[in-house]
C-alpha positions in Angstrom: 91.2 -114.1 44.2 93.0 -111.9 41.9 96.6 -111.3 42.7 99.1 -109.1 40.9 102.6 -110.2 41.7 105.4 -107.8 42.4 108.2 -108.2 39.8 110.3 -110.0 42.5 107.6 -112.5 43.0 105.7 -111.3 46.0 102.5 -109.3 46.4 102.5 -105.9 48.1 99.4 -104.7 49.8 95.7 -105.4 49.3 95.4 -106.3 45.7 92.3 -108.3 45.7 88.8 -106.7 45.8 87.6 -109.6 48.1 90.1 -108.3 50.7 88.5 -104.9 50.6 85.0 -106.4 50.9 86.2 -108.2 54.0 87.2 -105.1 55.9 84.9 -104.4 58.8 82.2 -101.8 58.4 83.4 -98.3 59.4 87.1 -99.2 58.7 88.9 -95.9 58.5 92.5 -97.0 58.3 94.9 -97.0 55.4 95.1 -99.3 52.5 98.3 -100.2 50.7 98.1 -101.6 47.1 99.9 -101.8 43.9 96.7 -102.7 42.0 94.5 -99.6 42.4 92.8 -100.4 39.1 91.6 -103.7 40.5 90.4 -102.6 43.9 88.9 -99.2 43.0 85.4 -100.6 42.3 85.3 -102.3 45.7 86.4 -99.0 47.4 83.7 -97.1 45.6 81.0 -99.6 46.7 82.1 -99.1 50.3 81.9 -95.3 50.0 78.2 -95.4 49.0 
């Protein structure tokens, strides 16, 4: 898993593409991340 740590040492949100891939089909809720550059490809795959 890829994790990008917050400067204070903790991670905020879904920062790993594997977490996006694990969301259930049809998920329509929100996603919080501080690593959009890392999860954008996984989000794009889900949109197809």
